[in-house]
C-alpha positions, 0 to 999 in steps of 0.5 A, spaced: 440 192 071 443 198 074 444 203 069 451 206 071 454 198 071 451 196 065 454 203 061 461 202 064 461 195 062 458 196 055 464 202 054 469 197 056 466 192 052 465 196 046 472 199 047 475 192 046 471 191 040 473 197 037 466 199 036 461 205 039 457 203 045 451 204 042 453 198 037 453 193 043 447 190 045 445 186 051 444 179 047 450 179 043 456 174 045 464 176 045 464 172 039 459 176 036 463 182 037 470 180 035 473 179 042 478 174 042 481 170 048 486 176 049 481 181 048 477 178 054 482 178 059 483 185 057 476 186 058 476 183 065 482 186 068 478 193 065 472 191 069 476 189 075 479 196 075 473 200 074 469 196 080 474 194 084 472 187 084 476 180 083 473 177 077 473 169 078 476 167 071 481 163 069 483 164 062 486 157 062 480 154 063 474 159 060 469 153 060 470 152 068 469 159 070 464 161 075 463 168 071 458 167 066 461 170 059 456 168 055 453 175 053 454 182 054 447 181 059 450 175 063 457 179 064 453 185 066 449 181 071 455 177 074 459 184 075 452 186 079 453 180 083 460 181 085 459 189 086 453 187 091 457 182 094 463 187 095 458 191 100 
């Protein structure tokens, strides 16, 4: 896991959850963090902006997305893959 990508994503998620980055662990789910669907969409917009990527996520059908949001670690892995694919 690239530390800078992981750190940026954790900072974005922590901000959305109104927590300190140190309180966000890779094994936590968005539900654990109290992030609802609106917060998820906000986080995805911030991630897209921060990494200049397009996240394949449809808020209307979250269960049918290619983008894994099952945990913080899954989000980090998915973003890393998108960043690698962009190059």
